[in-house]
N, C-alpha and C positions, 0 to 999 in steps of 0.2 A: 504493500500500500504506500509506503514511504517513497519507494522508487517511482511508482506511478504518479504521485503528486509532484515529484521532482521533474518528471518528463512533461507533465502538463504545464508547469511553470515556464519551461523553456520553449513551449510551442509558439510558432510565429503567428502573427495576427491573421494572415490569410488562412491558416488552418482553422482558427476559430470562426472565421467568416464562412468557410466551407461547412463546418459543423452546424452553424446557425441556419444556413440555407437548406441543409438536409433535414433538420428538425422541422423547419417551416414547411418543407415539401411534404413531410409526413402528416403534420397537423392539419394542413390544408385539405386533406381528404375529408375531414369532418367539418370544414367551414363552408357555408353556402357561397358558391362562386358562380353559379349559373342561374339566370333569371328567365323564366318562361313567360313569353308574351302571347296572349290570346286576344284577338280582335283589338290590337294596338295597345292593350293595357297589360301591366304586369300581373301575372296570375299567381305564380309561386316561385320561390327560390329553392335551389337544390345544391347539396354537396354531393360528392361522389358516393358517400356512404348513405345519405338520405335517399338518393335516387335508387339505390339497391333495396332499401327497406320499403319504399313506397313508389313503385315504378308505374302505377296506373293513374291516369288523369281522366276525369269525367266532369264535364261542365256543359252548360247550355248557353248559347248565344242567340242573337236575333235570327240568324240564318239557319239555326238548327243545333243539334247536339255535337259536341266535340269529345272524342274518345281517343286517348293516347296510351300506348303500352310500351314502356322503356325496359321491360324486364330482361330481355336477352342482351340488349345494348348495355344496360347498367351492370350486368354480371361481368361481361368482358372488360368494360371500362374499369370496374373496381379491381379485378384481378391484375390487369396490366399496371394500373396505377399503384396498387399496394406493393406489388413486387418491386417496382422501380424505386419507390419511396423507402421501403424497408431496407433494400440492398444499399442504397446510397447512405442511409442513416447508419447502418451497421458498419460500413467501411469508414465513414467519417468519425464515428465514435471510437473506432479501433485505431485511430491514427497514432495515439501515444505508444502503442505496442510495436509499430514498425517505423517509428520516427528515426531511429538510429541508422537504419539501412537506407542508403541513398537510392538504390534500385527499387526496393520495395516501396519507398516513399513516392517515387516518380510514377510507378505502376498504379499505386493507390490513387494518386491525383487524377491520372488519366481515366481510370475506371469510373471514379465518381463523376468526372466531367461528362463522360458518355451517358451515365445514368441521369444526370441533370438534363442533358439535351433530350434524352428519351422521355423524361418526365414532362418537359415542355411540349414536345411533339404530341405526346398522349393527351395532354390538356387541350391543345389546339384541335386535335382530331375529335375529341369529345365534344367540344364547343360547336364545331362545324357540322357534326353528323348526328347530334342528339335528336334533332327533328329532321327526319328523312323526307325526301320528296314524295314517297309513297304515303306517309302520314298526312302530308299537306293535301294531296289529291283525294285521299279517302275521306277526309273531312270537308272537302269542297272549299278549301281556303286557298290563300295565296301566301307566298313567302313573306309578304309585308304584314300579313295578319296573324301568322303563326311562326314564331322564331324564338331562338334562345340568344340572350345577350350575356356578356360577362360582367360580373359585379366588380366592385372596388377590390374585394379580396382576391379575385382572379387576376386583376391587373397587378396587384401587389406581389402575387406569387410569381408572375412572369419576371418582374423586376428583381425579385430575390434570387430566382434561378439564374438570371443573367449575371448578377453579382457573384453567385456561387461558381458559375462557369469561369468567370474572370479570375477568381481566387484559385481555382484548380489549375488553370492555365499558368498563372503566376508561379504556383508551387512546382508544377511539372517542369517548367523551363528554368527553375532555380534562379529567378530574377532577383536582383537586389533593389531595395527601395531607393528610388531617386526622387526626392521631394520636388525637384524642379518640374517634373511631369505634371504636377497639379496646377502649374501656371499655364500650361498649354491650352486647356479649354478656355480659360479667361482671355488669353491672347487671341485665340480663334474668334471668340465672341467680339472682342474689340475690333478686329479686322473686318468681320462680316457685317456687324451692325453699327459701327462707327466710322471707320476709315473708308470702306467702300461706298457707303451712302454720301459721305462728304465729297469723295471723288466724283460721284455721279452728279451731285448738285453743281460742282464746279464745271463739269463738262456741259451739262444742260443749260448752264447760265450763259454760255458763249456759243453753243452749237445747236442747230436744229436740223431736222430731216430735210434733205433737198428733194425737189420735185423729181429729179431723174434718178434718185437712189443715193444712198450715202448721207453724209452730213456736211453742212456748210457753216462757216463762221458768221455770226450775227450779233449785233448789240441791240436788237429790237426790245429786249426786256428792260434794258436801261432806259430806253426811250419812253416806255410806259411809266416807269417810276418817276422819272425826272421831267415829265411833260409839264408845260407851262399852264397848269390848271390850278386855280386857287379856290379855296373854300373858306367860308366864314364860320368859325366855331367859337364856342364859349369856353374860356378858361378862367375859373375863379370869378365868375360873374361878369367877365369882360368879353366883348366880341372882338375876336382876333382873326385877321385874314392871312392865311398861310397857304403854302403849297400843299396840295391834298394829302399826299402820303407823309410829308414832314409833320403835319398836324397830328396824324395818326401815331407817328413815332413819338411825338412829344407827350401825347396822352398816355401811351404805354410806359414811357419813361417816368412820367409823373406817378402812375400807379406803383411802379417798381420802387422808386425812391421813397415814397411815403410808407410803403409796406416794409421796406428794409429799416427805415428809421423807427417805425412803430415796433417792429420785432426786437430791435436793439434796445429801445427804451423799456420795453416790458420784459424782454428775455434776460437782460443783464441782472437786474435786481432779483428776479426769480432764481436764476442760476447761482447767484452769490449767496442768497439765503439758503438754498438747498445744499450748497457745498459747505457752508459754515455749520449747518445743522448736522450734516453727515459727519463732519470732522469732530464735532462736539460729542456725538454718540459713537464715534469710531465705527461708522458703517460706511458702505459704499454708496448709499443714497439711491439705490436702484428702485426701491419701492416708491419713494417720493417722486422720482423722475418719471416713473410709469404713469403717474396721474396726468402728466402733460404729453406723454407719448401715446396714450390710449386713443385720443381722438384721431390719430393718424390711421388707426385700424379701420375706421369707417370710410366708405367711399366719399371722395370729394364732392361728387355731384349730389349725393344724398345730403351731405352737410350744408351745401349751398342752398338746396331747395328748402331745407329746414329754416335757414336764415330768412329766405324769401317769405316763407309762411309766417315767420315771427314778425316781420315788418309790414306785412300786407294790411289791406284795409280792414279785414276782419281777423287779423292776427292777434297773438298773445299781447303784444305791447299796447295796441290800440284798445283792446278789451280791458286791460288792467287800468289804463289811464282813464277810460270812460267810467269804470266802476268806482274809481277814487274821486271822480268829479273834476279831474284836472282838465279835461277837454269835453266839449259838447258834441263834436262830430269827429269821426275818424280822421287822422292825419295821413295823407298820401305820401308816406316816406319815400317810396320808390318812384313816385311821379315828380317829386320836387327835385330839380336838378342839383342843387347844392347838397341836400340831405342824401340823395341817392349816391352822389360822389363820395361823401364821407362814409356812408354805410359800406360801399364797395371796398374802400381802403381798409375799413375795420375788419370786414370779413376776410379779406386777403391776409391781413396781419394775423388774424386768428388761425388761418389755415397754414401759414408758413412759420408760425411761432416755434413749433418743436424743432425746426431746422436751425433756428438760432440758439435755442436752449442747449441742445445736445453738445455742440462743439465748445460752447462757453463753459458748461458744467464740467466737461472732461478736462479742461485746462485749470479751472478754479479749484477743483477737488485735489489737484496735484501740487498746488502751491504750498511751499514750506511755511508753516505758521511762525517759525522762528524768525523769519524775515520781518514780519509785522511786529513781533515782539522787540526786535532790535531797533526798529524805527521808533517805537514808543520809548524805549530806553534812551534814545538820542534826543527826545523832547518833541517828537512830531505828534500832532493831534491825529484823531481818527480820519478826518477829512484829508489831511496832508498825507497820511499813510496810504489812503486809498488811491489818491491821484498820483503819488510819486512811487509807490511800490506795487500795489495790487493791480491797478489798471494797466500800467506798462507791461507787467508780466503776463497779463491776460490778453494782450493784443493779438497773439496768434489765434486764439479762440474767437476774438471779435472779427478778425479778418476772414477766418474760415466761415463764420456764421453769415457775414455779409455776402460772401461768394455763394453760399448755399441758398440764400434768400433772393438776392438781387437777380442772379442769372435766370432762374426759372420764372420768377414773377414778371420779368420783362416781356416774355412771350406768352404768358398765361392768359387765356381769354375766357375760360369757362365761367369763372365767377362774375366778371363784368357782363358777360353775355346773358347769364341767367337772371341776375338781379335787375339789369336794365332792359331785359326782354329784347336784346339785339339792337337797342337804340344807340349804343356806344360802340364804335368800331375800334378795335385795338390791332396791334401789329400781328398778333396771332390770327385774328379773324381774316386779316388781309392776305396772309400767306395761304391760309386754307382756301379762301375764295379764288385766289390765283391758280392754285394747284388743281382745284376741282373744275375750273373753267375749261370749256371745250376748245377755246382758242389756243393755238400753239404759242402765240406771242405772250398771252397772259400766263401760260404755264412757265414760260421762260422768265417772265417777270417775278413769279413766285420763287424760282430758284435763285435769281439775282438778289431778291430781298433776303432770302435765307442766308446767302453768302455774305451780304452786308451786315446782317445781324451777328453772324459768326465772327466777323472781323471786329465788330464793336465789342462783343463779349471777350474776345481774346485780348484786346487792348485794355479793357477794364480789369481783367484778371492779371495782366502784366503790371498794371499800376498797383493793384492790391498786393501782389507778391513783392513788388519793390518796397512797399511800405512795411510789409512783414519782415523782410530781411533787414531793413533799416532799423526797425524797432528791435528785432532780435530777441524779444522777450526780456530785454534788460531793464534795469531800473534807471529812472531819471532823478537821482537824488540831488 
């Protein structure tokens, strides 16, 4: 027993993964993985074992009676599945006994790998052949009205088997763990979903399909954006005449700036209080921080519609104010230009606030309290200590928070669109309208606008990073 425990302790991680996959493969025989649909509706769920115990189905639908008999199919499916599952489980659990022999270890991995593949094939065959064509014809139905679908447990089993096959292959080839390989999926993700789209935007900003085939260089998209067309719009109660798309950019910039300022003014005190409280109780502050992160778990659209209902004519705010006698008639908060603008910025601030709190808290929680104590010993007041010690040291968190709020809020259009019912156009709306337009020229204008926004964001990030390096988290005593 002592020797067995010693062998288990030195077992590699992939061996435990193989054993886990084998255990789940066996247990899944008794877990419902197949869902029978009759007349477009889920009728019953089956596991391999329950299918063997109760193989007959009788029900009545509008077009007549449905009678199914899975007895013979269930017997074969159960026998094949239980043999493969038990064999893989036995070999996997026996791993400590042949661990010391390289050849036996390799053969064991390969056999379990084959058994896992066989288990997966048996599962797929069971899923695809459980309802035969003869059953469908005998009951006068169609494949769309009588079929078997895979449940979540079935999907999970396929994933577990795939991981088990990878673990067996890893062990059979005697590969060594190279943690750099975990970066490759992320690198592939960046290339496919970030770099390639940016290259495509750059290409489509300057090229369009030629009439005779191929592509030709054009700057028609720039012409749409910079055309000499002015509009009169209202900013802070004043009528201002500006170039059409420049006025849209200014509105989006206005939303982004006020959202960032609001998040910083609210987020810094909250982060500071949470960090001080966590240090005083010698905790990491995760529970308190969770209160501000929880709203992020709710869909942004749902939160925005909730705010719209709150400020509506028959919403909670108007109802409370009327019951208290503060107003005689409902206030049209979202119809008033000034109030709607303020509400939009407040809702955006509420939506992006966690993105400011998280980086600020992560920096403030790590500040050494002895620095503040040294400042007090040198005669500094609390205010002087904050502005000369705490705030300069927290600048990396401030700059990170500004980046995380300002960049996305600049192109965010869902909240202004929902609250103002489409009456306020932002830069995000404009890009969307251009891209969805059937005109090739307007499509190109959308790509040009996206490119210009990217350049603006990169310049802003460069400025912020320069400020971060210049601050260096140091103290300005």
